[in-house]
C-alpha positions, 0 to 999 in steps of 0.5 A, a space after each residue: 679817153 673821155 674829152 676834156 673841158 676846154 680851158 676858160 670853161 666853168 664846170 661845177 664851180 671850177 674854172 678850167 685854166 690850163 691844158 698841157 700835153 705830156 707826151 712822154 707820159 702819154 697824158 694831158 695835164 689839166 689845171 683848175 681852180 674853185 672859184 668860190 674857195 680858191 681850191 686848186 686841182 690838177 687832173 692827169 688824163 690818161 688811159 690808166 684804168 687805176 684811177 687816183 684821187 688825193 687831197 693835200 693840205 700844207 701843214 707846217 708844224 710849229 713844234 714837235 708835238 706831232 699835231 699834223 701826224 695825230 690829226 692825219 690819224 684822227 680825221 679818219 676816226 669818224 666824220 659827219 656823214 660817216 659817224 662810225 668809229 673808224 671809217 678808214 679801216 672799215 673801208 679797207 675791208 669793204 672796198 676793192 682799193 688798189 691803194 688807200 692810205 694817208 701820209 704826213 710829210 715835213 710840210 704837207 698832209 696827203 690823203 690818197 686813194 686808188 681803185 679800178 672800179 668806178 663805184 668804188 673809186 667814188 665811194 672812197 673819194 666821198 669817204 675821204 672828202 667828208 673825213 678831211 673837211 668835216 671830221 668829228 674829232 672826238 676827244 676819245 679818238 685823240 686819246 686813242 690815236 695820240 696820247 693819254 695817261 693810263 695805268 699799265 693795266 688800265 682798270 687797276 690803279 695799283 699799276 704804274 701810270 703810262 703814256 699810251 697812244 698809237 702815234 706815241 708808240 709809232 714815234 717811239 719805234 721810229 725815233 729809236 731807228 738811227 736811219 730815221 733819227 739821222 734825217 730828223 737831226 739833220 733837218 733840225 740843224 739845217 733848218 733852225 728857223 722854219 718848219 723842217 726843223 721840227 718833227 712833224 711826226 712828233 718827238 715822243 717826249 713832246 707829243 704829250 704836250 699836245 692838247 685836244 684843243 690845239 688839235 682842233 685849232 690846227 684843223 680849222 686853220 689848215 684843212 680848209 679849201 683855201 689851203 687844199 690841193 686836189 689831184 685826180 689821175 686816170 681814165 674817168 671823166 674829169 667832169 664827174 670828179 669836179 661834180 663830186 668835190 664841189 657837191 660833197 665839200 667845197 660848196 659848203 665853204 665861204 672863202 678863207 685866205 690860206 696863211 700857210 706859205 712857208 718862208 725860205 730858211 734864213 741862210 747861215 753865215 758860216 758852216 755849223 756842227 751838230 751832234 746827237 745820239 741814238 739808243 744802244 743796247 747795254 751789251 752792244 759795242 759802240 765802235 763802228 756804229 756812228 754816222 757822219 753826214 754833211 748837208 747843204 741847203 741848195 737851190 729853192 724848189 721853184 727852180 725846175 732846171 737847177 733842181 734837175 741839174 742837182 739831181 744829175 750832179 748827185 748821180 755823177 758824184 754818188 750814183 754808182 761805185 765808180 762815182 768819184 765821191 761814192 768811191 772816195 768815201 768807201 775806199 777810205 774805209 772810214 765807214 761801212 756804207 754811205 749814210 741813209 739820206 745821202 743824195 739830193 732831196 728836192 721836196 722841201 721849200 729849200 732843197 738839200 744835198 747830203 753825203 756821209 758815212 755810217 759805220 764810223 766812229 766819233 773821232 773820224 768827224 773831222 777826217 770824213 768832213 775834210 775827205 768830202 770837201 777835198 774830193 768835191 774840190 778835186 772834182 770841181 777842178 777836173 770835171 767829169 768825163 763826157 761818157 760819165 755825164 752821158 751815163 747820168 743823163 741816160 739814168 735821168 731818161 730811164 727813170 722818167 720813162 719807166 712806168 712804175 707801179 709795183 709798190 703803189 699806183 703809178 698815178 700816185 708816183 707822179 703826184 709825188 714828183 710835182 707836189 712839192 713844187 705845186 704847194 710851194 711854187 704853184 708849178 705842177 707841170 715843170 716836174 713832169 716835162 721830162 723831155 723838155 728838161 732833158 733837152 735843157 740838160 743836154 745843152 747845158 752839159 755840153 759845157 764841161 764847166 757846167 757841173 763843176 760850177 754847180 759843185 762850187 756854187 751849191 757845195 763848196 762855196 755854200 756857207 749853209 752847211 751842217 756836219 752832223 755827228 750821230 753816235 750810239 749812247 747806252 744812256 739815250 734810251 734811259 734819258 728819254 724815259 726819264 723825260 717821259 717819266 718826269 712828264 707823267 709826274 708833272 701831269 699826275 701832280 696837276 691832276 691831283 688825287 681826284 684826277 688820278 682816280 679819274 684815269 680808271 673812269 677815263 680808261 673804262 669809257 674808252 674801252 666801252 667806246 672801243 668794244 661798242 658795236 659799230 653801225 657801219 650801215 652808213 658807209 658805202 660798199 660793193 656787192 660781190 657782183 662788183 668783183 670780176 669773177 674771171 682770173 685776169 690773164 697775161 698772154 705770152 709766147 713760149 719758145 726756145 732760144 739757144 736751148 733755153 725755154 723763153 717766155 715773151 710778154 708784150 706789154 706797154 712798157 714805154 720803151 723799156 725792155 725787161 729781162 728775167 733770168 731764173 736759175 735753179 739751185 737744185 743739187 747746190 751743196 747744203 754748205 753753199 746755200 746760206 751764202 746765196 743772198 750774199 752771192 746775189 748781192 756781190 755779182 753786180 758789184 764785182 769785176 768780170 771778164 777781165 774788167 774791175 768793179 769800177 769798169 763794170 759799175 760804169 757799164 751798168 750805169 751807161 747801159 741799164 736801169 739796173 741789175 739785181 739778183 735775189 734768192 727765191 722759193 717757188 713752193 709747190 702748189 700741191 705739196 707744203 713740203 716741196 719747193 724749188 729754190 732759185 735765183 732770179 736775175 732781173 735787168 732792164 734797159 731802154 730798147 735802144 740798149 738791148 744788145 749792150 745789156 746782153 753783152 754786159 750780162 754775158 760778162 757777169 754770168 760767164 766770167 765773174 771775178 771774186 778775187 778782189 778781197 777788199 772789194 768783197 769786204 766793202 760790199 759785204 760791209 754795205 750789206 750788213 749795214 742795210 740789213 741792220 737798218 731794215 730791222 726797225 721798219 720790218 721787224 714784223 717780217 723778221 718775227 714771222 719768218 723766225 716763227 715759220 721756219 719751224 713749220 715747212 722746209 721752204 719757210 726754213 729756207 726763206 728764214 735762212 736767206 732773208 731772216 735774222 740768221 742771215 743777218 747774223 751770217 752777214 755780220 760774221 762774214 763782215 767781221 771775218 779776217 782775210 782767210 775767212 774772206 778768202 774762204 767766202 770768195 771760194 764759196 762764191 766761185 763754186 756757186 757761180 760755176 754750178 749755178 750760172 749754167 744754160 742747163 739751169 736757166 729759164 728766161 722771160 722778156 717783157 717789152 712792146 711788140 717791136 722790141 720783143 723782136 729786137 731782143 731775140 738775137 742779143 738774148 740768143 747770144 747771151 744764152 749761147 755764151 752760158 756754159 752747158 752744165 746740169 739741169 739741177 735736181 730737187 734739194 737734197 738734205 734740207 736744213 733742220 726745222 727750227 724750234 717752235 718759239 724763238 725770241 730775238 733780242 734786237 735794238 728796238 724799243 717796242 715788239 714785233 710778235 708773230 704766231 704762224 699756223 701751218 695749213 694746206 697747199 695752194 691747190 687745196 679747197 680750204 685755201 679760199 676760206 683761209 685767205 678770207 679768214 685772215 681778213 676777217 681776223 685782222 679787220 674784225 678782231 686783231 685791229 681792235 684788240 692790238 691796235 685800238 686797245 693795246 696801243 700798237 701801231 698795227 695788229 695784222 693777219 695774213 694768209 700766204 697761199 703759196 706757202 700755206 701759212 697763216 700769220 698773226 702779227 703785231 708791229 711796234 707793239 708795247 706788249 708781248 705776252 698780252 698780244 700772245 694771249 690776244 692771238 689765242 682769244 682771236 682763234 676762239 672768236 673765229 671758231 665761234 663763227 659769229 660772222 655776219 654776212 656783211 662781215 664775210 662780204 667785206 672780207 671777200 672784197 678785201 681778199 680780192 683787193 689784194 689779189 687783184 692789185 695791179 702791177 706795172 707793165 714790167 711787173 705783170 710780165 715778171 709775175 706771170 712768169 713766176 706763176 708759170 715756173 711755179 706751176 700755178 696755172 690759169 686753171 688753178 688760179 681760177 679755181 681759187 677765185 671761184 672758191 673765195 667767191 663761194 666762202 660762207 660762214 660755215 667754211 670759215 669757222 671750220 677752217 679756224 677750228 681745223 687749222 688754228 684751234 686744233 693745231 694751236 699747240 703746233 703753231 710757232 711763235 717768233 718775237 723781235 723786241 728790245 731787252 727791257 720788254 723781253 726781260 719783263 716777259 722772260 718767264 712767260 716766254 720760257 713757259 712756251 719753250 721760247 729759245 732766246 737769241 741775240 745778234 
């Protein structure tokens, strides 16, 4: 690792003020301040090659027009040095970034990027510095990204006038999601006098109030170095970062005092009640769909120890099914699941504790509130058993020690730990000093009265409490649309006839801007020579343990052992296979080996960092119609708990107890609510699975396991009577007896070298405990392929539209150009036509090389039939082959950016294990890599013609949308033979 400049030295305008070793993170934290502008910087120096850069601004909103959110979009639409239409999306396709995004929170806006390539890292840093400090902020970009008045058919004044805009449509979708609404409405009630009471993302009814001038004023006030917080992470030298930041941005600014500090919320004199609604479909039953949540303002963010203690308290109260408040709420049968957002949240100026139920009814508000308060009173009187306190501290240690990074870079996850305390209390260190905080917590927890005192101080004795009811309302959507229509009417009245006529000219001007060729020559890029031509390898040893093939991966896991057990479901009877996802959800949440589910839950918390199971499909790399259906069990524990982990797993796998039908009903109800909650945020995935089900047996099985039909099965199971529940329990017992055997299992362990040796004996005992069983066989009778067009009616205000094409297996030479073609379609056609012109939040294309499926997708889309037509036009565009060398190079770079995305140490072992199980040899993967590097324009046009154009009629369509959109497109969808479904 490069040496660090000493504290007290001046480096490129930055004064180095502090060094803090963080032994638990194998890192050193360096603080610096830019002398001229007072910009703050934290650098985490470590050996991680996945370097991270971020700049954040404190952006507290004064209203709910979404100004901070729309500004986040608009600054990325062109800047002084890079005056192109959309440098953010342009760089996505000409970079090897491992992360590139922007995010608006309730009180800050952050722009993070990450890359493992030094040249790329500094390219991205330069783009972001210019974007945030010197954006063009053109009115056209504000109208495109924020909001605009426009005719439904932009150039046809005979069509209705609508409000359009990317953020407007994004927030229409977000604010129709009950889970999102609950959090927003709780904040509005808890924070009536501060910025947190406003919706920083924007309320759809208020977004049209924002003007372009207000946006520019907000930028001038908030996007200044005096209101900036810089973060860098990784193995690159700090001096190089400081030089770039100063030269490209800060040296051009004069001192400017930031005036964005957020005062504490004025505390209530007594508890409050609040009520809000969310949209319900016209035919949906409102019973059992409400949410009740209690929320408290607790300690200020600057109290590091108190925040950590409240986090531990949340685990003690709610961390697992045996936790007393969790148990009291679920066993009351007043609701189906804990409400979204239940737990402790320490990222605001004043921190929040929330708890409640969803799947309840409005008349239960008083009962739920009373149950929560009486349970807290009882717990405060009784205290917590010492072993439960130790288990909660163990969970804190585990989560602090684990090196994550499978979803986004580990360096970024560390920033999220301390960004709030840094912005509000100038303390980036406390949240990272995990060993010190844990030692303090252990000392405090030795007093049995410590946690009861926290309950009394922050919950029972705290008058700043809100009880919120969020209930379904069939008129909600109509009221919101009436308000939007009223605003449209007011705007049109103010415009007058001349202004109304000017809408056509404005729309034409925006279209010209969107369609004009964009000269991206000013943007930095990489060459194909910057790509590593060699497929990265993850070394492993393979042995037999108790007769079971076992793979051993040595990785720097920071004292954690990861165990994977894969069970082959081959020859499992057809009637049992749809129930596998529920079986996987239930197994870690029921009793086993003579112990009830509460005892098992306590053991899981005390011993592990988590146990989860999931159904999976391993497609044959040589045959699109062949796949292995498996169940993956993944467990993790501190190295010191390897043996109790394996003993616990032996109990779960050899003697699961499905006899507690009430427990089954509770867990199935929780799964139902979780799956239903996932629809608004993952609608494009559900639409794609529904379409793909018509194309390959594996895709059909995947839809059955994780698509809309699985949600329907879970809904039916949750609504079943005692007899149907007993029948389901019998199915689960049959699955366990046939599946959980030594003959069907393969194992993998990922840990540091010393810990691998220690795992040998416990793993051998676990595998030896499994019954012998058969080795399974290929799947027999396949589920029937679905129809080639299906439209699901769901309670969402916008649409998710997918068209999916069957292509070739992984080993086919055309896999490489198909992967690159998907990137080309997304970046050079769909983004412009679906997002910029159509106003959807996303226009996407993806290629699944394992399954041989190419998908065209839209996300939170105000259109249906138009989008399907765009897909047809996109295929025709691709077949023309008008690809410049630059476009092809960018698409290849984007392909490798996705292919080579780094994983956590545990994730690396698990991914290689799956590759070995699937038959994806290193030679096959290297051949694909070579093929991608060799892709040219002719091969791209050829695969577009062969697999998309010529097979267009054989492709499949999947749609997820609300009633109104589906009704408006019903004739067109019927024309393509669509089957209409409703949950």
